[in-house]
ZAMARGU-4260 file (C-alpha; in steps of 0.2 Angstrom, whole numbers, plus 5000, padded with zeros to 4 digits):
<rodrens>
0) 4996/5298/5110 | 4980/5297/5116 | 4980/5295/5122 | 4982/5304/5115 | 4983/5304/5125
5) 4997/5315/5132 | 5002/5326/5117 | 4990/5319/5107 | 4975/5324/5112 | 4966/5335/5102
10) 4960/5338/5085 | 4945/5341/5077 | 4935/5336/5062 | 4935/5353/5057 | 4933/5354/5038
15) 4916/5350/5038 | 4912/5367/5042 | 4919/5369/5024 | 4909/5354/5018 | 4925/5345/5014
20) 4933/5329/5018 | 4947/5327/5032 | 4954/5316/5046 | 4949/5318/5064 | 4963/5313/5075
25) 4956/5319/5092 | 4943/5305/5092 | 4955/5295/5081 | 4944/5295/5066 | 4951/5291/5050
30) 4947/5300/5033 | 4929/5298/5027 | 4917/5306/5016 | 4905/5315/5026 | 4886/5319/5025
35) 4876/5332/5034 | 4871/5318/5045 | 4883/5314/5059 | 4885/5295/5063 | 4876/5289/5078
40) 4887/5274/5082 | 4905/5273/5077 | 4919/5259/5080 | 4937/5258/5075 | 4952/5248/5078
45) 4970/5252/5074 | 4985/5241/5073 | 5003/5246/5069 | 5020/5238/5071 | 5036/5247/5074
50) 5051/5237/5067 | 5068/5236/5076 | 5074/5251/5084 | 5091/5253/5094 | 5091/5263/5110
55) 5102/5277/5110 | 5109/5274/5128 | 5117/5256/5130 | 5116/5242/5118 | 5097/5238/5119
60) 5084/5238/5106 | 5066/5234/5104 | 5051/5231/5092 | 5033/5237/5097 | 5015/5231/5093
65) 5001/5244/5096 | 4983/5241/5097 | 4969/5253/5099 | 4950/5249/5100 | 4936/5262/5103
70) 4917/5263/5102 | 4907/5279/5103 | 4887/5283/5103 | 4881/5300/5100 | 4866/5307/5108
75) 4858/5324/5102 | 4855/5337/5114 | 4839/5349/5111 | 4841/5360/5127 | 4848/5374/5117
80) 4850/5380/5100 | 4865/5392/5103 | 4875/5397/5094 | 4862/5396/5081 | 4874/5391/5067
85) 4864/5383/5051 | 4867/5364/5052 | 4873/5365/5070 | 4868/5354/5084 | 4875/5349/5102
90) 4878/5331/5105 | 4884/5320/5120 | 4896/5307/5114 | 4898/5291/5126 | 4910/5278/5123
95) 4925/5266/5129 | 4942/5264/5123 | 4956/5251/5126 | 4974/5254/5120 | 4989/5243/5122
100) 5008/5245/5118 | 5018/5228/5118 | 5036/5230/5118 | 5049/5216/5114 | 5064/5223/5122
105) 5082/5216/5122 | 5097/5220/5133 | 5088/5234/5143 | 5079/5230/5159 | 5073/5248/5164
110) 5059/5249/5151 | 5042/5241/5153 | 5036/5227/5142 | 5019/5233/5141 | 5009/5249/5143
115) 4990/5249/5142 | 4974/5259/5145 | 4955/5256/5148 | 4945/5272/5149 | 4928/5278/5146
120) 4924/5292/5134 | 4913/5308/5138 | 4912/5321/5126 | 4901/5337/5123 | 4903/5343/5105
125) 4895/5355/5093 | 4893/5348/5076 | 4890/5358/5061 | 4884/5348/5046 | 4892/5332/5054
130) 4909/5339/5060 | 4915/5346/5076 | 4916/5365/5078 | 4918/5364/5098 | 4923/5350/5109
135) 4926/5346/5127 | 4931/5327/5130 | 4937/5318/5144 | 4944/5300/5145 | 4943/5295/5164
140) 4951/5277/5166 | 4967/5268/5171 | 4983/5270/5162 | 4995/5256/5169 | 5008/5243/5165
145) 5001/5226/5171 | 4993/5229/5186 | 4980/5243/5191 | 4981/5254/5206 | 4975/5270/5213
150) 4990/5279/5205 | 4985/5273/5188 | 4969/5283/5187 | 4969/5299/5176 | 4956/5308/5166
155) 4965/5316/5151 | 4953/5330/5145 | 4953/5340/5128 | 4945/5357/5126 | 4946/5364/5107
160) 4937/5375/5095 | 4937/5379/5076 | 4938/5397/5070 | 4935/5403/5053 | 4947/5416/5047
165) 4942/5432/5038 | 4925/5423/5036 | 4933/5410/5024 | 4925/5393/5021 | 4942/5387/5016
170) 4954/5392/5031 | 4951/5388/5049 | 4961/5391/5064 | 4961/5378/5079 | 4965/5382/5097
175) 4963/5372/5112 | 4971/5363/5127 | 4974/5347/5134 | 4975/5342/5153 | 4982/5326/5160
180) 4988/5322/5178 | 5000/5309/5173 | 5008/5317/5158 | 5025/5326/5160 | 5016/5341/5152
185) 5000/5343/5164 | 4993/5357/5154 | 4998/5358/5135 | 4991/5371/5123 | 4987/5365/5105
190) 4985/5375/5090 | 4984/5372/5071 | 4975/5376/5054 | 4964/5368/5042 | 4965/5373/5024
195) 4954/5367/5010 | 4965/5372/4996 | 4954/5366/4982 | 4943/5351/4977 | 4958/5340/4977
200) 4969/5346/4990 | 4968/5350/5009 | 4980/5353/5023 | 4976/5346/5040 | 4989/5355/5050
205) 4985/5350/5068 | 4991/5337/5081 | 4991/5323/5082 | 4990/5318/5065 | 4995/5333/5052
210) 4992/5328/5034 | 4992/5335/5017 | 4979/5325/5008 | 4975/5323/4989 | 4958/5316/4984
215) 4960/5304/4970 | 4941/5301/4970 | 4926/5301/4980 | 4931/5286/4989 | 4951/5285/4988
220) 4963/5298/4996 | 4982/5298/4997 | 4992/5308/5010 | 5009/5312/5017 | 5012/5319/5035
225) 5016/5315/5053 | 5009/5307/5068 | 5011/5307/5087 | 5007/5291/5097 | 5008/5287/5115
230) 5002/5291/5132 | 5006/5293/5150 | 5005/5278/5162 | 5009/5272/5180 | 5022/5258/5179
235) 5022/5242/5190 | 5032/5241/5206 | 5047/5229/5200 | 5064/5224/5204 | 5074/5237/5193
240) 5089/5247/5195 | 5089/5262/5198 | 5075/5258/5211 | 5067/5276/5208 | 5060/5268/5191
245) 5049/5255/5201 | 5031/5261/5201 | 5037/5278/5191 | 5026/5287/5180 | 5031/5286/5162
250) 5026/5296/5147 | 5028/5286/5131 | 5029/5295/5114 | 5031/5291/5096 | 5035/5303/5083
255) 5032/5297/5065 | 5033/5303/5047 | 5025/5293/5033 | 5012/5293/5019 | 4997/5282/5016
260) 4980/5279/5007 | 4962/5279/5013 | 4948/5270/5005 | 4930/5273/5010 | 4913/5265/5006
265) 4900/5269/5019 | 4899/5263/5032 | 4917/5257/5032 | 4933/5266/5029 | 4951/5258/5030
270) 4967/5269/5031 | 4984/5261/5027 | 5000/5270/5032 | 5018/5267/5033 | 5034/5277/5036
275) 5048/5280/5049 | 5047/5281/5068 | 5058/5297/5069 | 5060/5293/5087 | 5052/5284/5102
280) 5054/5291/5120 | 5052/5283/5137 | 5051/5298/5148 | 5052/5295/5167 | 5051/5313/5170
285) 5048/5313/5188 | 5062/5302/5191 | 5074/5311/5179 | 5077/5297/5167 | 5073/5295/5149
290) 5077/5283/5135 | 5076/5288/5116 | 5077/5276/5100 | 5085/5278/5083 | 5073/5280/5068
295) 5065/5263/5062 | 5051/5259/5050 | 5033/5256/5055 | 5016/5250/5046 | 4999/5254/5051
300) 4981/5249/5047 | 4965/5257/5054 | 4947/5251/5050 | 4932/5262/5055 | 4913/5259/5054
305) 4901/5273/5055 | 4882/5270/5057
</rodrens>
């Protein structure tokens, strides 16, 4: 959904502006306890499995295994102090990301068996007490099925900022835009909110991972919410009917609803979630074909290291 990722692609670790704990889907961070010092090096891995899903067209069905690995290195920038927010500093974040969907498909030949991406990460971000207040991030790379060609290059880009409402330290408005040449929505506006309700509850009301979070302790949190996963890819030239699907651009999205638990003990954080994939969609928007699935359960585990 990264890659983000198509509709994925924004989201900010905003709550730190309020000095609280939150999740950061834009760079796919899981929930952690945050200090005033931002991490210099981060690495995370996510694996999830979607169980048997029946297609709404025809008699086909599928299961999906999804893996995503990313590593990032953050470099402080001292060329300016603007906008002079206490605890604020500019950073350049560089990294690499690899994401892969493997589909076990039965009775349907029009869908790809694999979708994957390999991309760099280049981001300019303004952090306040270790959390992002402003972000420009691009992920240039190849988004493909099995074979890389010139048509598989894309550079999904996110631009977003966090704005306190009524000078509040508990309520923030998030606004931005995501840009992707392969996506069915080349330019997609994004908005949301963050609300630190009290010391135990917070609402992370923004894509791609909106959550209502309850802090059981300093190390453990539970949550319920939704999740968007997917991306836009250039498929291979292949023998398929109709022929217009051969080498076509495909946007793949999963819409999930579920719950989970996070456990953090620096430098490691685990996030386990489960629920239902409300719908998976394979959208050949430029070819005028799409395929949806019926709901099915999923499980997910994310591990993250911050140094």
